[in-house]
C-alpha positions, -999 to 999 in steps of 0.1 A, spaced: -161 -692 204 -128 -693 225 -130 -680 260 -166 -693 269 -168 -681 309 -159 -710 337 -187 -721 358 -187 -698 393 -192 -722 419 -176 -756 432 -190 -784 410 -177 -812 432 -209 -821 444 -216 -820 405 -196 -848 388 -208 -879 380 -194 -911 366 -211 -934 337 -228 -954 366 -237 -930 390 -256 -908 362 -275 -934 347 -287 -941 386 -295 -908 391 -307 -895 355 -346 -897 363 -341 -873 386 -313 -850 368 -340 -849 339 -372 -846 354 -372 -813 336 -363 -822 302 -379 -858 299 -344 -864 278 -340 -906 276 -310 -924 294 -284 -926 262 -272 -954 248 -240 -942 235 -215 -941 254 -198 -907 243 -230 -886 248 -230 -902 282 -198 -883 289 -209 -854 274 -236 -850 294 -217 -859 325 -199 -829 313 -229 -812 312 -238 -817 347 -205 -805 363 -206 -772 345 -180 -776 321 -205 -762 295 -179 -756 269 -165 -791 270 -201 -802 266 -208 -788 239 -177 -797 218 -183 -836 231 -219 -831 218 -213 -818 185 -188 -843 182 -205 -877 194 -239 -861 170 -269 -877 171 -284 -875 207 -254 -854 213 -264 -822 190 -293 -820 222 -265 -819 252 -244 -790 227 -280 -772 224 -288 -776 261 -249 -766 271 -249 -735 248 -282 -720 253 -278 -724 287 -240 -711 290 -255 -680 270 -284 -678 296 -264 -675 325 -227 -670 318 -220 -648 290 -215 -619 294 -210 -601 258 -251 -590 250 -241 -597 212 -221 -631 219 -254 -640 238 -270 -633 207 -252 -650 178 -252 -684 206 -289 -684 210 -295 -679 169 -265 -709 167 -292 -729 190 -313 -721 173 -305 -727 137 -295 -764 150 -323 -776 173 -342 -766 138 -325 -785 115 -323 -815 142 -369 -813 146 -367 -815 108 -347 -846 105 -361 -862 139 -397 -847 142 -407 -868 170 -377 -856 192 -390 -833 220 -360 -815 227 -354 -808 194 -387 -788 194 -380 -775 229 -345 -762 225 -355 -744 191 -385 -730 218 -357 -719 246 -335 -702 218 -360 -682 202 -375 -674 238 -347 -661 250 -332 -640 217 -369 -629 215 -364 -614 254 -331 -600 248 -346 -579 218 -379 -570 235 -406 -593 234 -423 -571 215 -406 -566 189 -397 -605 184 -441 -607 181 -436 -581 151 -413 -604 138 -433 -634 140 -412 -652 163 -441 -660 190 -462 -682 171 -429 -701 162 -422 -707 201 -456 -712 209 -459 -742 184 -426 -753 191 -434 -759 227 -470 -773 222 -454 -801 196 -426 -804 229 -455 -812 248 -478 -833 227 -441 -853 222 -433 -858 260 -469 -845 281 -443 -851 313 -415 -823 296 -418 -800 326 -396 -777 312 -419 -769 283 -446 -766 305 -425 -737 325 -412 -721 289 -448 -725 275 -466 -702 308 -437 -677 302 -449 -675 270 -482 -663 277 -471 -645 306 -447 -622 289 -472 -616 259 -495 -602 284 -478 -588 304 -461 -567 272 -492 -564 251 -521 -568 271 -547 -596 271 -566 -584 240 -539 -582 218 -520 -607 232 -551 -631 222 -541 -624 184 -508 -645 197 -526 -673 213 -521 -660 251 -543 -663 280 -536 -655 315 -558 -692 328 -531 -709 298 -505 -693 314 -511 -705 352 -520 -740 341 -492 -746 325 -471 -733 358 -490 -750 380 -486 -781 360 -448 -774 356 -440 -777 391 -466 -810 393 -449 -826 373 -411 -813 382 -415 -801 421 -390 -795 435 -377 -773 400 -360 -740 408 -366 -727 377 -402 -736 377 -407 -718 412 -389 -688 397 -408 -685 363 -441 -691 382 -432 -660 408 -424 -641 376 -452 -652 358 -475 -642 389 -467 -607 387 -469 -599 354 -502 -618 349 -515 -605 383 -497 -578 396 -490 -568 431 -519 -585 448 -499 -618 443 -463 -602 455 -466 -623 488 -469 -654 469 -441 -644 442 -417 -640 471 -425 -676 491 -421 -690 453 -388 -675 452 -378 -686 485 -386 -718 481 -362 -726 450 -334 -704 471 -339 -730 491 -338 -758 469 -306 -781 467 -290 -783 433 -282 -819 418 -260 -803 392 -247 -769 379 -276 -757 360 -302 -765 390 -273 -744 412 -271 -714 381 -309 -716 392 -310 -716 427 -285 -685 429 -310 -663 406 -337 -670 428 -309 -661 460 -304 -626 438 -344 -618 431 -350 -624 468 -325 -594 480 -337 -574 445 
């Protein structure tokens, strides 16, 4: 996996030493509810992640082991989603995250982010191969179960609510409400998960972007004005780390389209 694309923006504002990272931890992890690590090596890996050093964070997380696997999974998944140019490599990276997160969830069944990164990587993989094809392969039920497990273990996991909202929206968008029921998807559940995500993490650009996408998928053009307002709000967010910066830039691109 040589040659990861570098984070394309200035990361000086996202570079934290251990003391500063501990102070800002709650805000930086309002989305994923990851607990502050006790292992200094894992904390150092997170510092690399927040600064956009995704390859270094991935390597450091794997080397630390234990809670470091979550850093490695997040670094690789976020990198693959936003920065990897090769579709073949992106898919392979998501599959690697799935394998590690699945093993982590078996070893630590009460670790919310083991289940979450399993769901996230399966979800992004599904989007890449087409949602309809993924549903035919039974990936929808795996994603939904993993996200519901995440929320059961960590009700304040805003990112899991975003992803579950997206699951409902994409299933209904691709196969309709009637068939969507066979996958456990419903419009009301999707919208409620998006609202809950923003309630838990009101400054989340990605929550705003995904909610906007979900509104259009679930309710059509009549919600376009509200969606555009959400994109604008997301584009105006002040990023606290490299991942949030990528979310904000994505919102700006949505506004331009």
